[in-house]
C-alpha positions as CSV (number, residue, x, y, z in Angstrom):
1,M,101.8,153.3,-61.3
2,A,101.9,157.1,-61.7
3,M,99.0,159.2,-60.4
4,P,96.9,161.0,-63.0
5,Q,98.1,164.6,-63.1
6,G,94.9,166.3,-64.3
7,Q,91.2,165.6,-64.6
8,L,89.9,165.0,-68.1
9,A,86.5,166.2,-69.2
10,V,84.8,166.0,-72.6
11,D,83.0,168.9,-74.4
12,E,79.8,168.5,-76.4
13,Y,81.8,167.3,-79.5
14,G,83.5,164.6,-77.6
15,N,86.9,166.4,-77.6
16,P,88.7,165.9,-74.3
17,F,90.0,169.0,-72.4
18,I,91.8,169.4,-69.1
19,I,90.2,171.2,-66.1
20,L,93.3,172.0,-64.1
21,E,95.3,174.8,-65.6
22,E,99.1,174.4,-65.9
23,Q,98.7,170.9,-64.6
24,E,102.2,169.8,-65.4
25,R,103.5,172.4,-63.0
26,K,101.2,171.2,-60.2
27,K,101.8,168.3,-57.8
28,R,98.8,166.3,-56.8
29,L,98.1,163.6,-54.3
30,K,94.7,161.7,-54.2
31,G,93.0,159.2,-52.1
32,T,95.0,156.9,-49.9
33,E,98.3,158.6,-51.0
34,A,97.0,161.9,-49.7
35,H,96.0,160.4,-46.4
36,K,99.3,158.7,-46.0
37,A,101.3,161.8,-46.8
38,N,99.2,163.9,-44.3
39,I,99.3,161.4,-41.5
40,L,103.1,160.9,-41.8
41,A,103.7,164.6,-41.7
42,A,101.6,164.9,-38.5
43,K,103.3,161.9,-37.0
44,A,106.7,163.5,-37.5
45,I,105.6,166.6,-35.5
46,C,104.1,164.3,-32.8
47,E,107.4,162.3,-32.5
48,S,109.4,165.5,-32.1
49,V,107.6,166.6,-28.9
50,R,106.7,163.1,-27.5
51,S,110.0,162.8,-25.5
52,S,109.3,166.1,-23.7
53,M,106.2,164.8,-21.9
54,G,105.9,164.2,-18.2
55,P,108.1,165.0,-15.1
56,K,111.1,163.2,-16.6
57,G,110.6,164.6,-20.1
58,M,113.6,166.0,-22.0
59,D,114.0,169.6,-23.1
60,K,114.4,170.8,-26.6
61,M,116.8,173.3,-27.9
62,V,115.5,175.4,-30.8
63,I,118.0,177.6,-32.7
64,G,116.2,180.5,-34.5
65,P,117.2,181.9,-37.9
66,D,119.2,184.7,-36.2
67,G,121.1,182.3,-34.0
68,D,119.0,182.9,-30.9
69,V,118.9,179.8,-28.7
70,L,115.7,178.7,-26.9
71,V,115.7,175.8,-24.4
72,T,112.2,174.7,-23.5
73,N,109.9,171.9,-22.5
74,D,106.6,173.7,-23.4
75,G,105.0,171.9,-26.4
76,A,103.3,175.0,-27.8
77,T,106.6,177.0,-27.7
78,I,108.6,174.2,-29.3
79,L,106.2,173.9,-32.2
80,E,105.8,177.6,-32.6
81,K,109.5,178.1,-33.0
82,M,110.1,175.1,-35.2
83,D,109.2,176.9,-38.4
84,V,107.1,174.1,-39.9
85,S,106.3,174.4,-43.6
86,H,104.1,171.3,-44.2
87,H,100.4,172.3,-44.4
88,I,99.1,169.4,-42.2
89,A,101.9,169.7,-39.7
90,K,100.9,173.4,-39.3
91,L,97.4,172.2,-38.2
92,L,99.0,170.4,-35.3
93,V,101.0,173.5,-34.4
94,E,97.8,175.5,-34.4
95,L,96.2,172.8,-32.3
96,S,98.8,173.1,-29.6
97,Q,98.4,176.9,-29.7
98,S,94.6,176.8,-29.3
99,Q,95.1,174.5,-26.3
100,D,97.6,177.1,-25.0
101,H,95.2,180.0,-25.5
102,E,92.2,178.3,-24.1
103,I,93.6,176.2,-21.2
104,G,97.3,177.1,-21.0
105,D,98.6,173.7,-20.0
106,G,98.7,170.2,-21.7
107,T,100.0,171.5,-25.0
108,T,102.4,168.6,-25.5
109,G,99.9,165.9,-24.6
110,I,97.3,167.2,-27.1
111,V,99.8,166.9,-30.0
112,V,100.9,163.4,-28.9
113,M,97.2,162.4,-28.6
114,A,96.3,163.7,-32.1
115,G,99.4,162.1,-33.6
116,S,98.6,158.6,-32.2
117,M,95.0,158.9,-33.3
118,L,96.2,159.5,-36.9
119,E,98.6,156.6,-36.7
120,Q,95.7,154.3,-35.7
121,A,93.5,155.8,-38.4
122,L,96.2,155.0,-41.0
123,S,96.2,151.3,-40.2
124,L,92.3,151.3,-40.5
125,I,92.5,153.1,-43.9
126,E,94.9,150.5,-45.1
127,K,92.5,147.8,-44.1
128,G,89.9,149.5,-46.4
129,I,87.7,151.3,-43.9
130,H,86.4,154.6,-45.3
131,P,88.0,157.6,-43.6
132,L,84.6,159.2,-42.8
133,R,83.5,156.1,-41.0
134,I,86.7,156.2,-39.0
135,A,86.0,159.9,-38.2
136,T,82.5,159.1,-37.0
137,G,83.8,156.3,-34.8
138,F,86.4,158.7,-33.3
139,E,83.7,161.3,-32.6
140,R,81.6,158.7,-30.8
141,A,84.5,157.4,-28.8
142,C,85.5,160.9,-27.9
143,E,82.1,161.5,-26.3
144,V,82.4,158.3,-24.3
145,A,85.9,159.3,-23.2
146,V,84.9,162.8,-22.1
147,N,81.9,161.4,-20.2
148,R,84.2,158.9,-18.4
149,V,86.7,161.6,-17.6
150,T,84.0,163.8,-16.0
151,E,82.7,160.8,-14.1
152,I,86.0,160.1,-12.4
153,A,86.6,163.8,-11.7
154,K,86.7,164.9,-8.0
155,E,85.5,168.3,-6.9
156,V,88.0,170.0,-4.6
157,D,87.5,172.9,-2.2
158,I,90.1,175.4,-3.5
159,M,90.3,177.4,-0.4
160,K,90.6,174.5,2.1
161,D,93.9,173.9,4.0
162,D,95.6,177.1,2.9
163,K,94.6,176.7,-0.8
164,A,96.3,173.2,-0.9
165,A,94.4,172.0,-3.9
166,L,95.5,175.0,-6.0
167,K,99.1,174.6,-4.9
168,K,99.1,170.9,-5.8
169,A,97.7,171.6,-9.2
170,A,100.3,174.2,-9.9
171,C,103.0,171.8,-8.7
172,T,101.8,169.2,-11.2
173,A,102.1,171.8,-14.0
174,L,105.6,172.8,-12.8
175,G,106.7,169.2,-12.2
176,S,107.6,168.6,-15.8
177,K,109.5,171.8,-16.3
178,V,113.0,173.0,-15.8
179,V,112.0,174.7,-12.5
180,S,110.7,171.5,-10.9
181,S,113.4,171.7,-8.1
182,R,111.7,174.9,-6.8
183,K,108.1,173.9,-7.7
184,E,106.6,174.3,-4.2
185,Q,107.9,177.9,-3.8
186,L,106.9,178.9,-7.4
187,A,103.5,177.2,-7.0
188,G,102.9,179.3,-3.9
189,I,103.8,182.5,-5.8
190,C,101.4,181.5,-8.7
191,V,98.5,180.8,-6.3
192,D,99.0,184.1,-4.5
193,A,99.3,186.1,-7.7
194,V,96.2,184.6,-9.3
195,L,94.1,184.9,-6.2
196,S,95.2,188.6,-5.8
197,V,93.6,189.4,-9.2
198,A,90.8,186.8,-9.3
199,D,87.2,187.8,-9.1
200,L,85.9,184.8,-7.1
201,E,82.2,185.8,-7.5
202,R,82.4,185.7,-11.3
203,R,85.0,182.9,-11.1
204,D,87.2,184.8,-13.5
205,V,90.8,185.9,-13.6
206,N,92.2,188.7,-15.7
207,F,95.8,187.8,-16.6
208,D,96.5,191.4,-17.8
209,H,96.8,192.3,-14.1
210,I,99.6,189.8,-13.5
211,K,102.9,191.1,-14.9
212,V,105.8,188.7,-15.1
213,E,109.1,190.6,-15.1
214,G,112.4,188.7,-15.5
215,K,115.8,189.9,-14.3
216,V,119.0,188.0,-15.0
217,G,121.3,187.4,-12.0
218,G,120.4,185.9,-8.6
219,K,119.0,182.5,-8.0
220,L,115.7,181.0,-9.0
221,E,114.6,180.9,-5.3
222,D,115.0,184.7,-5.2
223,S,111.9,185.0,-7.3
224,A,109.1,186.8,-5.5
225,M,105.7,188.3,-5.9
226,I,105.2,192.0,-5.3
227,K,101.7,193.4,-4.6
228,G,102.2,196.3,-7.0
229,I,104.1,197.1,-10.1
230,I,107.8,196.8,-11.0
231,V,109.0,199.0,-13.8
232,D,112.5,198.4,-15.3
233,K,113.4,202.1,-15.1
234,D,115.0,204.4,-12.7
235,F,114.5,208.1,-11.6
236,S,115.6,210.4,-14.4
237,H,118.0,212.4,-12.2
238,P,120.6,210.6,-10.0
239,Q,120.1,213.1,-7.1
240,M,116.3,212.6,-7.0
241,P,115.1,210.9,-3.8
242,K,115.1,207.1,-4.0
243,I,111.9,206.6,-2.0
244,V,108.7,208.6,-2.5
245,K,106.2,208.0,0.3
246,D,102.5,208.5,-0.1
247,A,103.0,209.1,-3.9
248,K,100.5,211.0,-5.9
249,M,101.6,210.4,-9.5
250,A,100.8,212.2,-12.7
251,I,100.8,209.6,-15.5
252,L,101.6,211.5,-18.7
253,T,101.6,210.6,-22.4
254,C,102.8,214.1,-23.5
255,P,106.5,215.0,-23.9
256,F,108.2,217.3,-21.5
257,E,109.4,219.8,-24.1
258,P,108.3,222.9,-26.0
259,P,105.9,222.0,-28.9
260,K,107.5,221.6,-32.4
261,P,105.7,222.8,-35.5
262,K,104.5,219.9,-37.6
263,T,105.8,221.4,-40.9
264,K,109.4,221.9,-41.9
265,H,110.6,225.1,-40.4
266,K,113.6,227.4,-40.3
267,L,114.2,230.0,-37.7
268,D,116.6,232.9,-38.3
269,I,118.1,234.4,-35.2
270,R,120.0,237.6,-36.0
271,S,120.7,239.1,-32.6
272,A,121.3,238.2,-29.0
273,E,117.9,239.7,-28.1
274,D,116.1,237.3,-30.4
275,Y,117.9,234.4,-28.9
276,K,117.1,235.6,-25.4
277,K,113.4,235.9,-26.4
278,L,113.4,232.3,-27.8
279,Y,115.1,231.0,-24.7
280,E,112.7,232.9,-22.5
281,T,109.7,231.4,-24.4
282,E,111.1,227.9,-24.0
283,Q,111.6,228.5,-20.3
284,Q,108.1,229.8,-20.1
285,Y,106.7,226.5,-21.5
286,F,108.7,224.5,-19.0
287,R,107.5,226.7,-16.1
288,T,103.9,226.4,-17.2
289,Q,104.2,222.6,-17.3
290,I,105.9,222.5,-13.9
291,K,103.2,224.8,-12.5
292,C,100.4,222.5,-13.8
293,L,102.1,219.6,-12.0
294,K,102.5,221.6,-8.8
295,E,99.0,222.9,-8.8
296,C,97.3,219.5,-8.9
297,G,99.4,218.4,-5.9
298,C,101.5,215.6,-7.6
299,N,104.8,214.5,-6.1
300,L,105.9,212.0,-8.8
301,V,105.8,212.3,-12.6
302,I,105.7,209.2,-14.8
303,C,106.1,210.1,-18.5
304,Q,105.8,207.9,-21.6
305,W,108.3,210.1,-23.5
306,G,111.7,211.4,-22.7
307,F,112.7,214.9,-21.6
308,D,115.9,216.8,-22.1
309,D,118.4,217.8,-19.4
310,E,116.8,221.2,-19.0
311,A,113.4,219.8,-18.1
312,N,115.1,217.2,-15.9
313,H,117.0,219.9,-14.0
314,L,113.8,221.9,-13.5
315,L,111.9,218.9,-12.2
316,Y,114.8,218.2,-9.8
317,Q,114.9,221.8,-8.7
318,N,111.1,221.7,-8.0
319,K,111.5,218.5,-6.0
320,L,109.4,216.5,-8.5
321,P,110.9,213.0,-8.9
322,A,110.3,211.8,-12.5
323,V,110.5,208.6,-14.5
324,R,110.9,208.7,-18.3
325,W,110.4,206.3,-21.3
326,V,107.8,204.1,-19.6
327,G,106.2,201.8,-22.1
328,G,102.5,201.9,-23.0
329,V,101.6,198.6,-21.4
330,E,103.4,199.4,-18.2
331,L,101.7,202.8,-18.1
332,E,98.3,201.2,-18.4
333,L,99.1,198.8,-15.6
334,I,100.3,201.6,-13.3
335,A,97.1,203.5,-14.1
336,I,95.0,200.3,-13.2
337,A,97.0,199.7,-10.0
338,T,97.1,203.2,-8.7
339,G,93.6,204.2,-9.8
340,G,95.0,207.1,-11.8
341,R,94.1,208.4,-15.3
342,I,96.5,208.6,-18.2
343,V,96.7,212.3,-19.1
344,P,97.5,213.4,-22.7
345,R,97.9,217.2,-22.0
346,F,99.3,219.2,-19.1
347,E,96.2,221.5,-19.1
348,E,94.0,218.5,-18.3
349,L,95.8,217.6,-15.0
350,T,93.5,217.7,-12.0
351,P,93.9,216.2,-8.5
352,E,91.3,213.5,-9.3
353,K,93.4,212.1,-12.2
354,L,96.4,211.4,-10.0
355,G,97.3,207.8,-9.2
356,K,98.0,207.0,-5.5
357,A,100.5,204.6,-4.0
358,G,101.9,204.0,-0.6
359,T,105.6,204.0,-1.6
360,V,107.5,204.2,-4.8
361,R,111.1,203.0,-4.3
362,E,114.2,202.4,-6.4
363,V,115.7,199.0,-5.9
364,T,119.3,198.1,-7.0
365,F,120.3,194.7,-8.1
366,G,123.8,193.0,-8.1
367,T,127.2,194.6,-8.6
368,M,126.2,196.3,-11.9
369,Q,123.9,198.6,-10.0
370,E,120.9,197.8,-12.2
371,Q,117.9,199.7,-11.0
372,M,114.2,199.0,-11.0
373,L,111.2,200.9,-9.6
374,V,108.8,199.2,-7.3
375,I,105.4,200.8,-6.8
376,E,103.7,199.3,-3.7
377,D,100.6,199.7,-1.6
378,C,98.6,200.9,-4.6
379,A,95.1,202.2,-4.2
380,N,93.7,199.3,-6.3
381,S,95.8,196.3,-5.3
382,K,94.3,194.2,-8.2
383,A,97.6,194.4,-10.1
384,V,100.6,192.3,-9.0
385,T,104.0,191.6,-10.4
386,V,106.0,188.4,-10.3
387,L,109.8,189.1,-10.4
388,V,111.6,186.0,-11.8
389,R,115.4,185.7,-11.2
390,G,117.7,183.2,-12.9
391,G,121.3,182.5,-13.7
392,N,121.0,183.4,-17.4
393,Q,118.4,184.8,-19.9
394,M,117.4,181.4,-21.1
395,A,116.6,180.2,-17.6
396,V,114.6,183.4,-16.9
397,D,112.6,183.0,-20.1
398,E,111.8,179.4,-19.5
399,A,110.8,180.1,-15.8
400,K,108.4,182.8,-17.2
401,R,106.8,180.2,-19.6
402,C,106.5,177.7,-16.7
403,L,104.8,180.3,-14.5
404,H,102.3,181.1,-17.3
405,D,101.4,177.4,-17.4
406,A,101.0,177.1,-13.7
407,N,99.0,180.4,-13.5
408,C,96.6,179.0,-16.2
409,C,96.3,175.7,-14.1
410,V,95.2,177.7,-11.1
411,R,92.8,179.8,-13.1
412,N,91.2,176.7,-14.6
413,L,90.6,175.3,-11.1
414,I,89.0,178.6,-9.9
415,R,86.7,178.5,-13.0
416,D,85.8,174.8,-12.5
417,P,87.1,173.1,-9.3
418,R,86.9,169.5,-10.6
419,V,90.2,167.7,-11.0
420,V,91.2,164.5,-12.9
421,P,94.2,162.3,-12.2
422,G,97.5,162.9,-14.0
423,G,100.1,160.2,-14.8
424,G,98.0,158.9,-17.7
425,A,95.3,157.6,-15.3
426,S,92.4,159.5,-16.9
427,E,93.5,158.4,-20.4
428,M,93.6,154.7,-19.3
429,A,90.2,155.1,-17.6
430,A,88.8,156.7,-20.8
431,S,90.4,154.0,-22.9
432,L,88.8,151.2,-20.9
433,A,85.4,152.9,-21.2
434,V,85.7,153.3,-24.9
435,L,86.7,149.6,-25.3
436,E,83.6,148.6,-23.3
437,A,81.4,150.9,-25.5
438,A,83.0,149.4,-28.7
439,D,81.9,145.9,-27.6
440,H,78.3,147.0,-27.6
441,E,78.6,148.8,-31.0
442,Q,77.0,146.8,-33.9
443,T,78.3,148.8,-36.8
444,I,81.7,149.1,-38.4
445,E,82.5,152.1,-36.1
446,Q,83.5,149.6,-33.4
447,Y,86.9,149.2,-35.2
448,S,87.6,152.9,-35.1
449,M,86.4,153.1,-31.5
450,R,88.9,150.4,-30.5
451,A,91.6,152.3,-32.5
452,F,90.7,155.5,-30.5
453,A,91.2,153.5,-27.2
454,A,94.6,152.3,-28.5
455,A,95.5,155.9,-29.3
456,L,94.7,157.0,-25.8
457,D,97.1,154.4,-24.4
458,V,100.0,156.2,-26.0
459,I,100.0,159.0,-23.3
460,P,100.7,156.6,-20.3
461,M,103.2,154.7,-22.5
462,A,105.0,157.9,-23.4
463,L,105.1,158.9,-19.7
464,A,106.5,155.5,-18.7
465,E,109.0,155.5,-21.6
466,N,110.3,159.0,-20.7
467,S,110.7,157.9,-17.0
468,G,112.9,155.0,-18.0
469,L,110.2,152.4,-17.2
470,S,108.9,149.5,-19.4
471,A,106.2,151.3,-21.5
472,I,103.8,148.5,-22.3
473,G,104.4,146.6,-19.1
474,E,103.7,149.6,-16.8
475,M,100.6,150.6,-18.8
476,A,99.2,147.1,-18.7
477,A,99.8,146.7,-15.0
478,M,98.1,150.1,-14.3
479,K,95.1,149.1,-16.4
480,A,94.8,145.8,-14.6
481,K,95.0,147.7,-11.3
482,Q,92.3,150.1,-12.3
483,Q,90.0,147.3,-13.3
484,S,90.7,145.1,-10.3
485,T,90.4,147.9,-7.7
486,K,87.6,149.8,-9.5
487,N,89.6,152.9,-8.8
488,S,90.4,155.0,-11.9
489,W,93.0,157.2,-10.1
490,H,95.8,154.6,-10.5
491,G,98.4,156.0,-13.0
492,V,102.0,155.7,-14.0
493,D,104.3,156.3,-11.1
494,C,106.9,158.4,-12.9
495,M,108.7,159.6,-9.9
496,Q,109.2,156.0,-8.5
497,T,107.5,156.9,-5.1
498,G,106.0,153.4,-4.8
499,E,102.4,154.9,-4.8
500,T,100.3,154.6,-8.0
501,D,97.2,156.4,-6.6
502,M,97.5,159.8,-8.2
503,W,95.2,161.4,-5.5
504,A,97.7,160.2,-2.8
505,Q,100.6,161.5,-4.9
506,S,98.8,164.9,-5.4
507,V,99.2,164.6,-9.2
508,Y,96.1,166.0,-10.8
509,E,95.0,168.6,-13.3
510,A,91.8,170.5,-14.2
511,C,89.0,168.4,-15.6
512,A,88.4,171.2,-18.2
513,S,91.9,170.8,-19.5
514,K,91.6,167.0,-20.2
515,C,88.1,167.3,-21.8
516,N,89.4,170.1,-24.0
517,Q,92.4,168.0,-25.0
518,L,90.2,165.1,-26.1
519,R,87.7,167.2,-28.0
520,L,90.2,169.4,-29.8
521,A,92.5,166.5,-30.8
522,T,89.4,164.6,-32.2
523,Q,88.2,167.6,-34.2
524,V,91.6,168.1,-35.8
525,V,92.0,164.4,-36.6
526,K,88.5,164.4,-38.1
527,M,89.4,167.3,-40.3
528,I,92.7,165.7,-41.5
529,L,90.9,162.4,-42.3
530,K,88.4,164.3,-44.5
531,I,91.2,165.5,-46.8
532,D,91.6,163.2,-49.8
533,D,93.1,165.4,-52.5
534,V,96.1,167.7,-52.1
535,I,96.8,170.0,-55.0
536,T,100.0,171.9,-54.5
537,S,100.9,174.9,-56.7
538,A,104.2,175.1,-58.5
539,D,105.5,177.9,-56.3
540,V,105.3,175.7,-53.2
541,I,107.1,172.8,-55.0
542,D,109.9,175.1,-56.2
543,H,110.6,176.1,-52.6
């Protein structure tokens, strides 16, 4: 039976008229049809990232509209680059992005969780339960699950045993990525980088102070952390010294050239004297600029703009090493690290505004003689740089994304040092708690609470499936083990180590991350379940 296309209303004379304008050009889904369409779209998104979960998860290759290739295992990145057009599917993309912005890790798990909840909700809708009752049941079950997860969380001392807890959490985040072969080394780099910029009193970390710079060539294990700033530039003149000790740097945003009138202008030079005067005036500008630099005692110039050969030559003659075309973000980082001020005009230069660093040196990489500047021993060592090396650009980009996830993991533990088990153990523990709560529930919500518990089981099943184990068998065995031993830290042994206790395996993540996953996924599912009418305009259908 065809769905009614427009809503009929009757005027005071009993004549029918149509409310929706241009209804024949609009597509409309109502009631169960709308729910089904929405849930199937969300399920398709969930299925596309499900196989990339866990330490044995597969990578995805996304080819952009310009032919650029991206190989990644990060859920948020896959969904962001997938160019999704369906309106409900976009909600799941935004869901993974909000998890990425808030927590930084667990972006694949949250989408798989939301997709499985919707799948369970669909079977309840088909049984005739009202979507809002399902949503209410899910909300209740979510609270039970979050309470259970916080109960089984263990508080760790992040500074004990040479920051072992932080390193293990970073290893868990890196274990499912391409860089898992070097996870110990990269986890160490992440922990050092985050703690260098962390404010442990306020329990806060400013990620703006950690710069991740990638350079193709070299091996992944050549990656290192530098307590300072790396700038992908070289000194402007090849004969300038390659190392500047005890650097006092002027950080400029003004160009090293004579001022140009703002209006269109034409200058007539009719004699050699006029030309000499013009040349002399230009030289005078340059001399004044160099004099300002010399007077304030600087011995290194970092400029946001370029300067011509003449200015370059004058700087070299006056023994002032200079760097040109430094980007705005890098300029700010250099200013933060060296304690200098960014100066917009030469006249404003004073000794107090200079940035100070122990050494500024030019480093050369590989056979192509690619140069980078390293600014070390800065006055304010709150800024650090992680230099990532890799065999090709794709590997470097993916390593950068992996380091971001691991950095976020470490930051979350500094903010809240409670950890919950990985390997699907916390989901199974929450699922058992929800089932128990559903048994004591008198109303119809008990069905949706059981459905929520079944949805949580999808995470350990996906982990087992991706590791080549029997999905249902493994999950059932672990649930039985959790109940018989009364230890909720038993999870899926993805790496086949023979140990199912996740604490012994050192597989754990921040408690905040798991609670956030459960809450965000439930909210989005609730929102999707409340939609019962989808009116699509003709323009969207034509596309």
